[in-house]
VOPAGU-2260 file (C-alpha; in pm, 1 decimal, decimal comma):
REM VOPAGU-2260
SITE   aa  ch    i         X         Y         Z
SITE  MET   A    0    -960,4   -1801,8   -6418,2
SITE  VAL   A    1   -1195,2   -1904,5   -6690,8
SITE  TYR   A    2   -1456,5   -2176,3   -6584,4
SITE  THR   A    3   -1466,0   -2436,0   -6872,8
SITE  ALA   A    4   -1701,5   -2746,2   -6834,9
SITE  GLY   A    5   -1488,4   -3022,2   -6958,2
SITE  MET   A    6   -1174,6   -2848,0   -6819,4
SITE  THR   A    7    -946,0   -3059,5   -6575,3
SITE  GLY   A    8    -612,8   -3007,2   -6438,6
SITE  PRO   A    9    -428,9   -2831,0   -6143,3
SITE  ASP   A   10    -655,4   -2532,7   -6157,2
SITE  ASN   A   11   -1012,4   -2675,3   -6246,1
SITE  SER   A   12    -957,6   -3024,0   -6090,1
SITE  TRP   A   13   -1231,6   -2936,5   -5810,0
SITE  HIS   A   14   -1485,0   -2886,4   -6088,7
SITE  ASP   A   15   -1540,8   -3263,5   -6159,8
SITE  GLY   A   16   -1552,1   -3348,5   -5777,9
SITE  ARG   A   17   -1851,8   -3101,0   -5729,4
SITE  ARG   A   18   -2039,2   -3253,7   -6027,6
SITE  ALA   A   19   -1963,7   -3587,7   -5888,4
SITE  THR   A   20   -2073,9   -3495,6   -5535,5
SITE  ARG   A   21   -2386,6   -3343,4   -5681,0
SITE  ARG   A   22   -2493,4   -3663,6   -5862,2
SITE  HIS   A   23   -2417,4   -3877,9   -5565,0
SITE  HIS   A   24   -2634,1   -3687,2   -5355,9
SITE  LYS   A   25   -2919,3   -3687,3   -5611,3
SITE  ALA   A   26   -2885,7   -4062,7   -5655,9
SITE  ARG   A   27   -2880,0   -4117,3   -5284,8
SITE  MET   A   28   -3204,6   -3901,2   -5241,8
SITE  LYS   A   29   -3398,6   -4089,2   -5508,6
SITE  ARG   A   30   -3309,0   -4421,6   -5346,9
SITE  ARG   A   31   -3422,3   -4296,2   -5008,7
SITE  ALA   A   32   -3758,4   -4166,4   -5163,9
SITE  VAL   A   33   -3800,6   -4509,1   -5324,6
SITE  ALA   A   34   -3736,8   -4693,4   -4988,9
SITE  VAL   A   35   -3969,3   -4450,9   -4797,8
SITE  ARG   A   36   -4238,2   -4487,2   -5050,4
SITE  PRO   A   37   -4195,3   -4787,3   -5235,9
SITE  HIS   A   38   -4551,4   -4828,0   -5370,6
SITE  ALA   A   39   -4559,1   -4466,4   -5487,3
SITE  PRO   A   40   -4552,3   -4434,2   -5862,1
SITE  GLY   A   41   -4375,1   -4089,1   -5861,1
SITE  ALA   A   42   -4138,0   -4142,4   -5572,9
SITE  VAL   A   43   -3840,0   -4055,6   -5765,4
SITE  LYS   A   44   -4008,0   -3716,8   -5856,7
SITE  LEU   A   45   -4030,5   -3629,2   -5472,6
SITE  ALA   A   46   -3670,9   -3686,2   -5412,3
SITE  ASP   A   47   -3567,8   -3322,2   -5388,4
SITE  HIS   A   48   -3766,3   -3252,1   -5102,1
SITE  MET   A   49   -3963,7   -3545,9   -5007,8
SITE  ALA   A   50   -4294,4   -3354,8   -4931,7
SITE  ASN   A   51   -4585,0   -3429,3   -5131,0
SITE  CYS   A   52   -4862,2   -3274,4   -4933,1
SITE  SER   A   53   -4916,7   -2966,4   -4704,2
SITE  CYS   A   54   -5029,3   -3154,9   -4387,9
SITE  PHE   A   55   -4880,7   -3037,5   -4061,4
SITE  MET   A   56   -4599,6   -3292,0   -4083,2
SITE  CYS   A   57   -4489,3   -3203,5   -4417,1
SITE  GLY   A   58   -4601,8   -2826,6   -4461,9
SITE  HIS   A   59   -4468,1   -2509,1   -4373,2
SITE  MET   A   60   -4467,3   -2511,1   -3992,5
SITE  ARG   A   61   -4556,2   -2130,4   -3985,5
SITE  ARG   A   62   -4871,5   -2202,8   -4142,0
SITE  TRP   A   63   -4969,2   -2462,0   -3853,7
SITE  GLN   A   64   -4779,1   -2306,7   -3541,6
SITE  GLY   A   65   -4776,3   -1916,7   -3639,8
SITE  PRO   A   66   -4492,0   -1688,0   -3628,0
SITE  THR   A   67   -4158,3   -1808,0   -3467,4
SITE  LEU   A   68   -4050,7   -1665,9   -3122,1
SITE  GLN   A   69   -3796,5   -1459,6   -3295,7
SITE  GLU   A   70   -4055,8   -1310,7   -3541,0
SITE  ARG   A   71   -4270,1   -1252,8   -3248,3
SITE  ARG   A   72   -3991,0   -1056,2   -3071,9
SITE  ALA   A   73   -3897,6    -865,9   -3359,2
SITE  PHE   A   74   -4257,3    -708,4   -3430,0
SITE  GLN   A   75   -4402,9    -643,7   -3104,6
SITE  PRO   A   76   -4774,8    -569,3   -3062,7
SITE  ASP   A   77   -4721,2    -212,8   -2982,9
SITE  GLY   A   78   -4584,2    -137,5   -3327,1
SITE  ARG   A   79   -4232,4    -118,3   -3228,5
SITE  HIS   A   80   -3969,3    -304,4   -3441,1
SITE  GLN   A   81   -3671,3    -418,0   -3252,7
SITE  ALA   A   82   -3366,8    -438,0   -3476,1
SITE  ALA   A   83   -3026,4    -566,1   -3392,1
SITE  ASP   A   84   -2859,3    -253,6   -3555,0
SITE  ASP   A   85   -3042,1      -9,5   -3339,2
């Protein structure tokens, strides 16, 4: 099947639905960003991830809390690596 951008019909009718859904979610996130930060001038630019800083609430949790329990179990301090396929 060949995927063409403007093609609709029984074979490619799903294509426009995906685009519409993607646009809907993008507009929804922009509205939410403006609602959360009404006075921020660039609130719409933050709509993709809503994190504009790297504090302990917005940033990467591994930076503040260290490795996850799964990572600590995988890499034991004695040098062993416990893989699932062993």
